[in-house]
C-alpha positions in Angstrom: 6.3 -51.8 -46.6 5.0 -48.3 -47.1 8.0 -47.3 -49.3 7.3 -50.4 -51.5 3.5 -49.7 -51.6 4.0 -46.1 -52.5 7.2 -46.0 -54.6 9.4 -49.0 -55.1 6.7 -51.3 -56.5 6.9 -49.1 -59.6 9.4 -50.8 -62.0 10.2 -47.6 -63.8 11.2 -45.8 -60.6 13.2 -48.8 -59.4 15.1 -48.8 -62.7 15.9 -45.1 -62.4 17.6 -45.1 -59.0 20.5 -46.8 -57.4 19.0 -48.4 -54.3 20.8 -50.0 -51.3 19.5 -51.0 -47.9 21.5 -51.5 -44.7 20.5 -53.5 -41.7 21.3 -53.1 -38.0 23.3 -56.0 -36.6 24.8 -54.3 -33.5 24.4 -55.6 -30.0 21.5 -53.3 -29.2 19.5 -54.6 -32.2 20.3 -58.2 -31.3 19.3 -57.7 -27.7 15.9 -56.3 -28.9 15.2 -58.8 -31.7 17.3 -61.9 -30.9 20.1 -63.7 -32.7 17.7 -64.6 -35.5 18.0 -60.9 -36.7 21.5 -61.7 -37.9 20.3 -64.6 -40.0 17.6 -62.5 -41.5 20.0 -59.6 -42.3 22.4 -62.1 -43.9 19.6 -63.5 -46.1 18.5 -60.1 -47.3 22.1 -58.9 -47.9 22.7 -62.1 -49.9 19.9 -61.1 -52.2 21.2 -57.6 -52.6 24.7 -58.7 -53.4 23.9 -61.4 -56.0 20.7 -60.3 -57.8 20.0 -57.4 -60.2 18.2 -54.5 -58.4 14.9 -55.3 -60.3 15.0 -58.7 -58.7 16.5 -58.3 -55.3 14.2 -55.5 -54.1 10.9 -57.3 -55.0 12.3 -60.5 -53.4 13.2 -58.5 -50.3 9.9 -56.8 -50.2 8.2 -60.1 -50.5 10.1 -61.4 -47.5 9.3 -58.3 -45.4 5.7 -59.0 -46.2 6.0 -62.3 -44.3 8.1 -61.0 -41.5 6.4 -63.1 -38.9 7.9 -66.2 -40.6 11.5 -65.0 -40.6 12.8 -67.1 -37.8 15.0 -70.1 -37.8 12.3 -72.5 -36.7 9.3 -70.6 -38.3 6.4 -69.0 -36.6 4.5 -71.7 -34.7 0.9 -72.1 -35.8 1.2 -69.5 -38.6 1.1 -70.0 -42.4 2.9 -67.9 -44.9 -0.5 -66.6 -46.1 -1.4 -65.5 -42.6 1.9 -63.7 -42.2 1.6 -62.0 -45.6 -1.9 -60.9 -44.6 -0.5 -59.4 -41.4 -2.7 -61.5 -39.2 -0.6 -60.6 -36.1 0.4 -57.0 -37.2 -1.0 -54.2 -35.1 -1.2 -52.0 -38.2 -2.5 -54.8 -40.5 0.1 -53.8 -43.1 -0.3 -56.7 -45.5 2.5 -57.8 -47.8 2.7 -57.4 -51.6 1.9 -61.0 -52.5 -1.8 -61.2 -51.9 -2.4 -62.5 -55.4 0.1 -65.3 -55.2 -2.2 -67.7 -53.4 -0.7 -70.9 -54.8 2.9 -69.9 -53.9 1.8 -68.9 -50.4 0.0 -72.2 -49.9 3.1 -74.1 -50.7 5.4 -71.9 -48.7 6.9 -73.1 -45.4 6.7 -70.4 -42.7 10.4 -70.1 -42.0 13.3 -68.0 -43.1 14.4 -70.4 -45.7 10.9 -71.2 -46.7 10.0 -67.6 -47.3 13.2 -66.8 -49.1 12.7 -69.8 -51.3 9.2 -68.8 -52.2 10.0 -65.1 -52.8 13.0 -65.9 -54.9 10.8 -68.2 -57.0 8.3 -65.4 -57.5 10.8 -62.6 -58.3 14.3 -63.8 -59.0 16.1 -65.5 -61.8 18.2 -67.6 -59.3 17.0 -70.0 -56.7 17.4 -69.2 -53.0 20.0 -72.0 -52.6 22.1 -70.5 -55.4 21.9 -67.0 -53.9 22.8 -68.3 -50.4 25.9 -70.1 -51.8 27.1 -67.0 -53.7 27.6 -64.3 -51.1 30.2 -63.7 -48.4 27.4 -62.8 -45.9 29.6 -62.3 -42.8 31.6 -59.5 -44.4 28.5 -58.0 -46.0 26.6 -57.9 -42.7 29.4 -56.4 -40.7 29.9 -53.5 -43.2 26.1 -53.0 -43.5 25.6 -52.8 -39.8 28.4 -50.3 -39.4 26.8 -48.0 -42.1 23.4 -48.3 -40.4 24.8 -47.4 -37.0 26.8 -44.4 -38.4 23.7 -43.1 -40.2 21.1 -43.7 -37.5 20.9 -40.4 -35.5 18.1 -41.9 -33.3 15.5 -41.9 -36.1 12.8 -44.4 -36.3 13.1 -44.6 -40.1 15.0 -42.7 -42.7 16.0 -42.6 -46.3 19.1 -40.9 -47.6 18.8 -39.4 -51.1 21.9 -37.8 -52.6 23.4 -37.3 -49.2 20.2 -35.7 -47.6 18.3 -37.6 -44.9 14.5 -37.7 -45.0 13.3 -38.9 -41.6 10.0 -40.3 -40.5 8.8 -38.0 -37.8 6.4 -39.5 -35.4 3.3 -37.4 -34.5 1.3 -34.8 -36.3 3.8 -34.2 -39.1 2.8 -37.4 -40.9 -0.7 -37.9 -39.7 -0.1 -39.8 -36.5 2.4 -41.8 -34.6 3.3 -45.2 -36.2 0.1 -45.4 -38.2 -0.5 -46.6 -41.8 -1.5 -43.1 -42.7 1.7 -41.7 -41.2 4.0 -44.2 -42.9 2.2 -43.6 -46.2 2.6 -39.8 -45.9 6.3 -40.2 -45.2 6.7 -42.6 -48.1 4.9 -40.1 -50.4 7.3 -37.4 -49.5 10.3 -39.7 -50.2 8.7 -40.5 -53.5 8.4 -36.9 -54.5 11.9 -36.0 -53.5 13.2 -39.1 -55.4 11.4 -38.0 -58.6 12.8 -34.5 -58.3 16.3 -36.0 -57.8 16.0 -38.1 -60.9 15.0 -35.2 -63.1 17.7 -33.0 -61.5 20.3 -35.5 -62.8 19.1 -35.0 -66.3 17.3 -38.3 -66.5 13.9 -38.8 -68.1 11.1 -38.7 -65.5 9.6 -42.1 -64.8 5.9 -42.2 -65.8 5.1 -43.1 -62.2 6.5 -39.8 -61.1 3.8 -37.8 -63.0 1.8 -36.7 -60.0 4.9 -35.5 -58.2 6.3 -33.4 -61.0 3.1 -31.6 -62.2 
């Protein structure tokens, strides 16, 4: 959420990079989060495999914003609007769809309901079409293998041109697992990304201005 709020919500930055996201689907992750994790991973990988980057990331971010709904049966007693507003989130990290009141009101608080709503908001294809287009089992297996290989015990990390930028808990980023800490880490990633874009000879996205002064 912090990476989207700080960096990836900027269309000019998103257009200037080659973004991919991998998801853990190994036994340890399933033991921690339940079998539903695999279904969520498959849904997000389907988006990534079938939609242009400028569509799949906003759709994915939208779904992350309603994470409490991403279960097979839905979150009992919760609406999509409540999930998007982070009603049960310790950090109160709200999602990016706060202005989509009508869509949230019509949304069913379930994995398919959220995916359908977010695809309608951000994608040129329906969720049912996306679901039918991807070989999700193969995608998920390969994605989990990459995630496990790159993990190194970090809480969060981003790899930019082969270099890992890890979220370090504690004082380095303003606190352990806080909105301030996540935001500071995302700002560092944004700055490094802007520098990498320019180093490749590309024009600097306007949104990078503060990081390239």
